[in-house]
N, C-alpha and C positions, 0 to 999 in steps of 0.2 A: 648771344653765344660768342665766347672768345675763341678766336681762331689762331691756328698755326698754319702758315702756308708751307706745304711740303716743297713747293717749287722754290721758295726763298730759302728753306733750310738747305735744300740740295746745292743750289747755285752759290749761296754765301759761304757755306762751309768748304765747298770746293774751292772758291776763291781764296779763302783763308789758307788753306793747304798749299795753294799755288803760291801764294805770296811767301809763305814760310819757306817753300822749297826754293824760291828765287833768292831769298835771303842767304839760305845755306849754300847754294851754289855760288853766289857772289862772294861770299865769305871765303870758300874754299878757292875760287879762282884768283882772288887777290893775294892770297897766302902762297899760292902755287907760283905766281908771278916773282915773288921774293925769292924763291929758291928753297933749297932744303933747310937753310938755316934760319927760316922765317921765325920759327918758334923761339929759337934761342935768342935772335936779335930783338925780339919783342917789338913794342911800338903799335900804335894804333893802325888799322886798316884805312885806306882811303875811304872817307865817308860817302854815304849815299848822296845823290844829287837831289835838288828839289822835287823833280819829277817822280823820281823813285818813291821819296817819302810821301808825296801827295797821293800816289797810287795806293800805298800801304794804309794811309790814313783813311782814304775812300773806303777801302775794304773794311777796316775795323768799324767805321760809321755804319756800314750796313749791318755788321754783326750786332753792334749796339742797338740798331732799329729792330732787328729781328728779335732779340732778347726782350726789348721793351714790350713788343707786340704779343710775345709769347709768355710773358710774365716769368722769365727766366733771370732771376734777380742777380744770381752769382755772375753769370756771364755778362749782364749788363753793366754791373759795377766794375768788373775787371777791365771791360773794353773802355769804360768811361776813364777809368784811372790811366790806362795805357795812352790813351788820346791825350790827357793832360800832360802826361809825362812827356810824350813826343813835342807837343806845343811849346813846353817850356824849356826843353833841351834838344831843339832841332839840330843846332849846330854840332852837338856832340854825338849824335846818333850814329852808330855804326851797324854793320850787317849783323854782327854777332849779337848785339843787344836787341835789335828788332826781331831776329828769330826767336829769341827767348821770350820777348813780349808777345809774339804771335802764338807761340806754343802754350803760354800761360792763358791766354783768351780762349784758345781751343779747348784746353783742359776744363776750363770753368764751364763753357757751353756744353760740353759733353757730359759734365757732372750734372748739369741742370736737366738735360735731356734724359739722363739715366733714371731718374725718378719720376718722369713724366709718362703718362699714357695717352696715346694718340688714337683718335677715332677716325676709321677710314670713311671716306665719302666717295661714292662712285662717281666717275665723270658725268654720268647721265644726270645726277642731282647736285652738282657742285654750285649750279646757279640758284639753287633754292636756299643756300646759306645766307642768313642775315639779309634776305631780299625784302625791301619795302615794295617791290613792284611785281609780286606774284600775281596780283589782280590787276589788269589794265583798266583803261577808261579813267572815270573820276572817282574811283574807289578810294584812293589815298587821300584825297582832299575832301570827300563827301562823308567818309565813315572813318575818321581818324581814331574813334574808340575800338573799332574792330580790327585796326591794323596790327597791333601787338599780337593778338591771338593768331591771326593769319601769318604773320611772320614767324612766330614760334611753330605753327603747323609746318611751315616750309623747313625750318631747322629739324623738326622731329622726323619728316619724311627723309631728309638728307641722311640722318644717322640710323635710319631703319627702326624707328619708333612709331610705328603705324597707328597703334591704338591711341597714343598721346596726341598724335596729329589730328585724329578725328575728333577727339575731346576738345582741342583747341578750336577746330573749324566750327563745331557746334556753338561754341561760346561766341566765335565771330558772328554766326548768323543771327544769334539772339540781338546782337546790336541792330542788325538789319531789320529784324522783327519789330523791335521797339520803335524805329524810325517809321515802319509802316503803320504802326498803331497811332503814332502822332499824327501822321498824314491823315488818316481816317477818323480821328477824333476819339479814339479809344484809349483813354488814359487810366482807367480803372476798370476792374473786372468785379461784377456781382458775385458775392460768396456768402450764402445764407442771408443774414440780415444786415450785412455790411458790404463794403467794396474794398478791393485790394489793388494797390498800385500795380502796374504791369510789370515792374521789375521784380515783384514778389509773386507773380501769377504764373500758373502752369501754362504750357502751350495749348493745351486743349481748351482751356477756358478763353484764351486770348483768341484762338481761331474762331471759336464759337461766336465771337463778338465781331470779329474782322469780316467774315464772310458776308454777313447781312448788310454791313456798312458799305461794303464795296459794291454789293449788288444794287443797293438802294441808290448810291451815287450814279452808277452806270444807267439804271432804269430812268432816272430823272432826266437824262440826256435824250434829245431827239435823234432819230436815225441820222448818222452823219460820219464823216471820216474821224472826227474827234471822238466819238463814242467808240468806234472801233479801235482806235488806238489805246483808249483807257481799258477796254476789254482785253487787249492784247498785253497789257502792262499788268493789271491787278490779278487776273486769274491764273496766270502761270506763276506769279510769285506766291499766291496763296496755296496752289498745288506744291510748289517747291517746299514750302514751309511744312505743310503736312507730310510730305514725303521725307523730309530731313528728320522729323520727329519720329515717324513710325519706322523708317529704315535704318537710322543711324543714331539719333540722339538717345533714345530710351534704351537701346542696346548697350551703347558705350557707357552710358551713365550707370547703368545697373549690372556692369561687369558680365553681360551676356554674350559679349562679342570681342574677340581679338582681330586686329586688322594688320595685315602685311603691308610692307612699304608700297607695293603697287596698288593695293586696294585703297590705301590712304590717298595715293596720288589721283585716283579716280574720283573719291570724294571731293578733293580740292578742285577738280575740274567742275563739279556740279555746283559747288560753292561759288567758284569764279563765274559762272553763267548767271548764278542767282544775284550776285552783287553788281555785275556789269549791266544787267537790266534794271535793277533797283536804282542804281546811281544815275540813270538818264533822267529821272524825274524826282527824286528824293535824295535829301541829304539829312544827317542827323543834327 
């Protein structure tokens, strides 16, 4: 999701206004020093020094960066042209021309913003935006296929699209379910007189194969700490998948449920716990 930082917009545009105000003030000040006949006498005003120009260039660089990040092409192009002009005409820059340049940059940025529509993200959810680390542990390295959907779920929660978030979360869970299938040796699901690969199978059919496989694996172990750890690993995961299917996936896929921002955030917590446990022993 492309972002526009409201903080950068506020700070950089404020700096731009401040720089333009400084140019106007210095221009008036220099003219005042010459006396009432300054306009009649004409001639260039004393030029800005290198420090002044460097400060203005830094300000315009920030504006160019902001416009590039925000997709505001008119403002980016104008800032780039002004920077090029200053670079090649540094010795001839004066306060009046610099003020005009800054005004032109301001106008182009405002023109770009005028046609844009911004989406509000509450501070509570600002860290959800484009966040690859919504789920801790080894999730990101062990389940890279699920990462895009979990990341999109975070974006959806941030902009108050709760139902879309739950949709993406259930897609993410399916990658974990497939990894669980591979771990237990369930690669195809019987269907009538044929078999169907797990990626084309329904969750009910998959669960009907996974539960006996997990039980058989655990029952084959002698009573031990290892057996207990596998019980604590497989059984909660299988329950989670069943609960995901019955509580969320079926309803969101068949348009029976709409989720609020807060409700989707709760589902994210469930999915987070699922993947954090799954990634302790399994990767795709």
